[in-house]
C-alpha positions in Angstrom: -0.1 -0.1 0.0 1.6 3.5 -1.1 -0.7 5.5 1.1 -2.4 7.2 -1.9 -6.2 7.1 -1.7 -7.5 4.4 -3.9 -9.6 1.3 -4.1 -7.8 -2.0 -4.5 -8.3 -2.1 -8.2 -5.6 -1.3 -10.5 -5.9 1.8 -12.7 -4.0 2.5 -15.7 -3.4 5.7 -17.5 -2.7 5.4 -21.4 -1.5 8.3 -23.3 -1.5 8.5 -27.1 -1.1 10.9 -29.8 -2.7 8.5 -32.2 -6.3 9.5 -32.3 -9.0 6.9 -33.8 -11.2 9.5 -35.3 -13.2 6.6 -37.3 -13.0 3.1 -35.8 -14.0 1.4 -39.2 -11.1 2.8 -40.8 -8.6 2.6 -37.7 -7.1 -0.9 -38.7 -3.5 -0.1 -39.7 -0.3 -1.0 -37.7 -0.4 1.8 -35.2 -4.1 1.2 -34.2 -3.7 -2.5 -34.1 -0.7 -1.9 -31.6 -3.0 0.5 -29.6 -5.5 -2.1 -29.4 -3.1 -5.0 -28.3 -2.1 -2.8 -25.5 -5.7 -1.8 -24.5 -6.6 -5.5 -24.6 -3.8 -6.4 -22.3 -4.7 -3.6 -19.9 -8.3 -5.1 -20.0 -7.0 -8.6 -19.2 -5.5 -7.0 -15.9 -9.2 -5.9 -15.0 -7.9 -2.6 -14.6 -9.7 0.9 -14.4 -8.6 2.5 -17.6 -8.3 6.2 -18.3 -7.2 7.2 -21.8 -5.7 10.6 -22.7 -5.7 11.2 -26.4 -3.8 14.2 -28.0 -5.5 14.8 -31.4 -4.7 17.4 -33.7 -6.1 21.0 -33.3 -9.8 21.0 -34.5 -9.9 17.1 -34.8 -11.5 16.0 -31.7 -15.1 16.7 -32.6 -16.2 19.2 -29.9 -16.8 19.2 -26.0 -19.2 16.1 -26.2 -16.6 13.9 -28.2 -14.7 12.4 -25.2 -17.9 10.5 -24.4 -18.5 9.6 -28.0 -15.1 8.3 -28.4 -15.4 6.1 -25.2 -18.6 4.8 -26.4 -17.0 3.8 -29.7 -14.2 2.1 -28.0 -16.6 -0.2 -26.0 -18.7 -0.7 -29.2 -16.0 -1.3 -31.7 -12.9 -2.8 -29.7 -14.8 -3.9 -26.4 -12.7 -1.6 -24.4 -14.4 0.5 -21.4 -12.6 3.5 -20.5 -12.8 7.0 -19.3 -11.6 9.1 -22.3 -9.9 12.5 -22.0 -9.2 14.6 -25.2 -6.8 17.4 -25.3 -6.1 18.9 -28.7 -2.7 20.0 -29.6 -2.0 23.6 -29.9 -2.9 25.1 -33.5 -0.1 26.0 -35.6 -0.1 29.9 -35.4 3.8 30.7 -36.4 4.4 33.3 -38.6 6.5 33.3 -41.7 9.9 34.8 -42.2 13.5 33.8 -41.5 13.0 33.1 -37.8 9.9 31.0 -38.3 11.5 29.1 -41.2 14.7 28.4 -40.0 15.7 29.5 -36.7 12.8 28.2 -34.4 12.3 24.8 -35.8 16.0 24.0 -36.7 18.7 26.0 -34.9 16.7 26.5 -31.4 16.0 22.7 -31.0 19.7 22.1 -32.0 20.8 24.6 -29.1 18.2 22.7 -26.8 16.5 26.1 -26.3 13.1 24.7 -27.7 12.1 21.1 -28.3 11.8 19.8 -31.9 8.5 20.8 -33.5 6.9 17.5 -33.5 7.6 16.9 -29.9 7.1 20.4 -28.7 3.5 20.6 -30.3 2.4 18.1 -27.5 4.3 19.9 -24.6 2.1 23.1 -24.3 0.3 24.0 -20.9 -3.0 22.7 -22.3 -1.3 19.2 -22.5 0.4 19.5 -19.3 -2.7 20.4 -17.4 -4.7 17.5 -18.9 -1.9 15.1 -18.0 -1.9 16.5 -14.5 -5.5 16.0 -14.2 -5.2 12.4 -15.2 -2.5 12.0 -12.6 -4.9 13.2 -10.0 -6.9 10.2 -10.3 -3.8 8.0 -8.9 -3.0 5.7 -11.6 -0.7 2.7 -10.6 0.6 2.4 -14.1 1.0 5.1 -17.0 1.7 3.9 -20.5 2.9 6.3 -23.0 2.3 5.4 -26.8 5.3 6.6 -28.7 7.7 9.3 -27.5 5.5 12.2 -28.4 3.0 10.9 -25.8 5.7 11.7 -23.1 5.9 15.2 -23.9 3.2 16.3 -21.3 5.1 14.4 -18.8 8.0 16.8 -18.7 10.1 16.9 -15.5 7.1 16.1 -13.1 6.7 13.0 -11.2 4.2 10.1 -11.9 3.3 10.0 -8.2 4.6 6.7 -7.6 2.9 5.0 -10.5 5.3 2.8 -12.8 5.9 4.2 -16.3 6.2 2.4 -19.3 6.9 3.9 -23.0 6.1 1.7 -26.1 8.5 3.0 -28.9 6.5 1.5 -31.7 9.0 3.2 -33.8 12.5 4.2 -32.7 11.7 7.9 -33.3 15.0 9.4 -34.2 15.8 6.5 -36.6 12.5 6.9 -38.4 13.3 10.7 -38.7 16.7 10.3 -40.1 15.4 7.8 -42.8 12.6 10.2 -43.9 14.7 13.0 -44.3 16.4 11.2 -47.1 13.2 10.3 -48.9 10.9 12.4 -51.2 9.7 15.0 -51.2 12.9 17.3 -51.0 13.2 21.0 -50.6 16.2 23.4 -50.2 16.0 23.6 -46.6 15.3 20.0 -45.8 18.9 19.1 -45.0 18.4 21.4 -42.0 16.2 18.8 -40.4 19.3 17.1 -39.5 19.9 19.5 -36.9 16.9 18.1 -35.2 18.2 14.7 -34.7 20.7 15.0 -31.8 18.0 16.6 -29.6 15.6 14.0 -30.7 18.1 11.2 -29.8 18.5 12.8 -26.4 14.8 13.3 -25.7 14.3 9.6 -26.8 17.0 8.4 -24.3 15.8 10.5 -21.5 12.2 9.0 -21.9 13.7 5.4 -21.9 15.8 6.2 -18.8 13.0 7.6 -16.8 10.5 4.8 -17.7 10.4 1.5 -15.8 10.5 -0.4 -19.2 10.7 0.7 -22.8 9.2 -1.5 -25.3 10.2 -2.0 -28.9 9.1 -4.2 -31.7 12.1 -6.3 -32.3 15.5 -7.4 -31.2 16.8 -5.5 -33.9 15.8 -2.2 -32.2 16.6 -3.5 -28.7 20.2 -4.0 -29.6 20.4 -0.8 -31.4 19.1 1.1 -28.4 21.3 -0.8 -25.9 24.3 -0.3 -27.9 24.0 3.5 -28.9 22.1 4.6 -25.6 23.6 2.3 -23.1 20.1 1.6 -21.7 19.1 -1.7 -20.3 15.4 -1.3 -19.5 14.5 -2.1 -23.1 12.1 -5.2 -24.0 10.8 -6.6 -27.0 7.1 -6.6 -27.6 6.5 -7.5 -31.3 3.8 -6.5 -33.4 1.4 -9.4 -33.9 -1.7 -10.6 -36.0 -4.7 -12.9 -35.2 -4.6 -16.3 -36.3 -6.7 -16.9 -39.7 -7.8 -20.3 -41.3 -5.8 -21.9 -43.8 -6.6 -21.2 -47.4 -5.4 -22.0 -50.8 -3.0 -19.5 -52.7 -4.8 -18.0 -55.8 -3.6 -18.5 -59.3 -4.7 -15.1 -60.2 -1.6 -13.0 -61.0 -2.2 -10.3 -58.8 0.3 -8.2 -56.7 -0.8 -6.3 -53.7 0.5 -3.2 -51.8 -1.6 -2.0 -49.0 -1.2 0.9 -46.5 -2.5 4.1 -45.2 -1.3 6.7 -47.6 -1.4 9.6 -45.1 2.0 8.0 -44.0 4.8 9.2 -46.2 6.8 6.0 -46.2 3.7 4.0 -47.7 3.4 6.9 -50.2 7.1 6.4 -51.2 7.0 3.0 -51.4 3.8 2.8 -53.6 5.1 5.1 -56.1 8.4 3.5 -56.4 6.2 0.2 -56.9 4.0 1.6 -59.5 6.6 3.7 -61.5 9.9 1.7 -61.1 9.0 -1.8 -60.2 5.8 -2.5 -61.8 6.7 -2.1 -65.5 9.5 -4.5 -65.1 6.8 -7.0 -63.6 4.5 -6.5 -66.4 7.2 -7.2 -69.0 7.8 -10.5 -67.2 4.2 -11.3 -66.6 1.9 -9.5 -69.0 -1.5 -10.8 -67.4 -0.5 -9.5 -63.9 -2.2 -6.9 -62.2 -1.0 -4.6 -59.4 -3.6 -4.1 -56.7 -3.0 -0.9 -54.6 -5.2 -0.8 -51.4 -5.7 1.2 -48.5 -7.1 4.6 -47.1 -6.3 7.7 -49.0 -4.9 5.7 -52.0 -6.9 8.3 -54.2 -4.4 10.9 -52.9 -1.3 9.1 -54.6 0.2 11.0 -57.5 -0.1 8.0 -59.7 -4.0 7.7 -58.9 -4.6 10.5 -61.5 -2.9 8.5 -64.4 -2.5 4.9 -63.6 -0.3 2.7 -65.7 -1.8 -0.5 -67.3 -2.6 -3.0 -65.0 -2.6 -1.1 -62.0 -5.9 -0.9 -59.9 -6.6 1.3 -56.9 -9.0 -0.4 -54.6 -9.4 2.2 -51.8 -10.2 1.3 -48.2 -10.7 -2.6 -47.7 -13.2 -3.9 -45.3 -12.6 -7.5 -45.8 -8.8 -8.3 -45.9 -9.3 -11.9 -46.0 -11.2 -11.6 -49.1 -8.4 -9.3 -50.6 -5.6 -11.7 -49.7 -7.5 -14.7 -51.1 -7.3 -12.9 -54.4 -3.5 -12.0 -54.0 -0.8 -14.2 -55.3 2.1 -11.8 -54.1 2.6 -9.1 -51.5 5.3 -6.6 -52.6 6.7 -4.3 -49.8 9.3 -2.0 -51.2 9.4 0.2 -48.2 12.4 2.5 -48.2 12.1 4.4 -44.9 10.2 4.2 -41.6 11.0 2.2 -38.5 9.6 -0.5 -36.3 8.1 -3.6 -38.0 5.5 -3.8 -40.8 2.3 -5.4 -39.8 1.3 -5.5 -43.6 4.0 -8.3 -44.0 2.7 -10.3 -40.9 -1.0 -10.0 -42.2 0.2 -11.4 -45.9 2.1 -14.0 -44.1 -0.5 -15.1 -41.8 -2.9 -15.6 -44.9 -0.2 -17.7 -46.6 0.8 -15.1 -49.2 4.4 -14.9 -50.1 6.1 -11.6 -49.8 8.7 -9.8 -51.8 10.3 -6.9 -49.7 13.3 -4.6 -49.4 15.4 -5.7 -46.5 14.5 -2.3 -44.6 10.7 -3.3 -45.2 11.3 -6.7 -43.5 13.6 -5.2 -41.0 13.2 -6.6 -37.1 11.1 -9.4 -38.4 12.6 -12.8 -37.8 11.9 -14.1 -41.4 14.8 -16.0 -43.2 15.3 -14.9 -46.6 14.3 -17.0 -49.6 12.7 -19.3 -47.2 9.9 -17.3 -45.5 10.3 -14.2 -47.5 12.1 -12.9 -50.5 14.3 -10.1 -50.1 15.6 -8.0 -52.8 17.3 -4.1 -52.8 16.4 -2.6 -56.0 13.6 -2.3 -58.5 15.0 -5.1 -61.0 15.2 -7.5 -58.2 11.9 -7.0 -56.7 10.3 -7.2 -60.1 12.3 -10.4 -61.0 11.3 -12.0 -57.4 7.5 -11.0 -58.0 7.6 -12.6 -61.7 9.2 -15.7 -60.3 6.5 -16.2 -57.6 3.7 -15.1 -60.1 4.9 -18.3 -62.6 6.2 -20.9 -60.3 3.4 -22.4 -58.1 5.3 -24.7 -55.9 7.9 -21.9 -54.8 5.0 -19.4 -54.1 3.2 -22.1 -51.9 6.4 -23.2 -50.4 7.4 -19.7 -49.1 3.8 -18.7 -48.2 3.5 -21.7 -46.1 6.7 -21.1 -44.5 5.9 -17.6 -43.6 2.3 -18.7 -42.2 4.3 -21.1 -39.8 6.7 -18.5 -38.8 3.7 -16.0 -37.9 1.9 -18.6 -35.7 5.0 -19.5 -34.0 6.4 -16.0 -33.2 3.8 -13.4 -33.9 0.5 -14.8 -32.8 -1.6 -11.9 -31.3 -3.3 -13.7 -28.5 0.3 -14.8 -27.2 1.6 -11.4 -27.3 -1.4 -9.6 -25.7 -1.0 -12.1 -22.9 2.6 -11.4 -22.5 2.0 -7.6 -22.7 -0.4 -7.8 -19.7 1.9 -10.1 -17.6 4.7 -7.5 -18.2 2.5 -4.6 -17.0 1.3 -6.5 -14.0 4.8 -7.7 -13.0 6.4 -4.4 -13.0 9.4 -3.0 -14.8 13.2 -3.0 -13.7 
C-alpha cells in the first residue's frame, strides 16, 4: 500500500497521440498495436483512463470524449474514461526566424524542443496530464515518444511508467529526411536529430521499461544509448484459417497513404518496379489498397494493369485474391504489420530488407528480400509463375507468424509484463 487514496483495483493511464477518429478505418499497424495494449490492460481487470492528444480541430467538440469512449466500447470492447486534449494550433508566422531559426537552430541548441515533440508539450497538454495523474494511476503507459511530452520533468506520483516505442523515433526521422519530397532547406532537419536522440534516451531512462518491436531495435538502443530497460514486444496478428493460394496473377501493396513511407513505397512500386513485372508477366495486375490511395500521384494517371482499390473492409477476401505481396518500403522504422498479415494468410512476400527489418523471417525461405527495382520485379515475376515456390514460401511464412507473432500470445505477454512491473 503506497498511502495514496485508492480502492484495491489497478488503475492504468494510457497516453497516446494516435487518435482513432473513425474506428471502421482505424485498422492499420499503429492502431492494431494500440488495440493490443488496450486489450492487455483489460486482461488485468484494471480501471482504464485514456488521454488522447489529437491535432487541433479534430477532437469533435466538447461532447466527443464520451462519444469516443462509447465507440471504444462498441467497436473494440474497451471500457474506459476518455480525455481529449487537442494540440495547439500552428500559429507561427512566416519569415527567417519562423522558417529556419525556430524549427532547426533553437532545437539544436536545446532552447526549444523539436517541433513534432514540442507541439505536445504546451500548458494545455501538461494540465490535462496532471488532471489524469490526480486520479492516482498505478501504471502510466505512453504510446510513442511524443506522448511523453506532457510528462516533462514532473513526477508520476508513485505510478510505474512504461513507454512503447513502436518506432524508434530518431531512426524513423533520419530515414525520412532522405526520402521524397525534397526541398532546399530539408537538410536542416538533420539539426533536429541530436536533440530528438537525447529526448528519446531521456524518456527511456525515466521509464520502468521501454518496449520496442524487435530484437534489432533493442540491440540498437542498448548499443547506442547504453540503456538496459528495453524489452521486445513484437507486433502480432490474429490467426486466420488456412486457405489456398490463388492462381490469379495479382500483386498487392496495402497501407495508409497519409503515412509518408507508404506513399514513397507505392510510387516506387508503381513507377519503377511494376513496368518490369508487367514485361515478365503481361497478365499480372497490381492492386493498390488502403486509405487515401486516391491521393497518390499515380492515381490520376495509373499505368496499365494498376488498380486502386481504396479502403478494404474484408482483408481476408483481398488476400484470397492476392498471389504476391510486394513491400518496397525505403524508410520508416518498427516492423511492418502488412507483412505479418500477408504471411498469416499464406501469401508470399517480396520486400526490401528495410521493409522486413526487425522481423525474424529467413530470406528465400519465409520471405524474398531484394534491394532494387529490378530484383523486386524479378522476384515477383518468379512467384507469379512458379506455383511450387509461391506455395512453399507462403506456407513457411504462415508457420513463422503462428509461432512467433500470434496476437493472443503477445497480448497475454503484454498484460503479464504490465502486471509484473518493470526494472
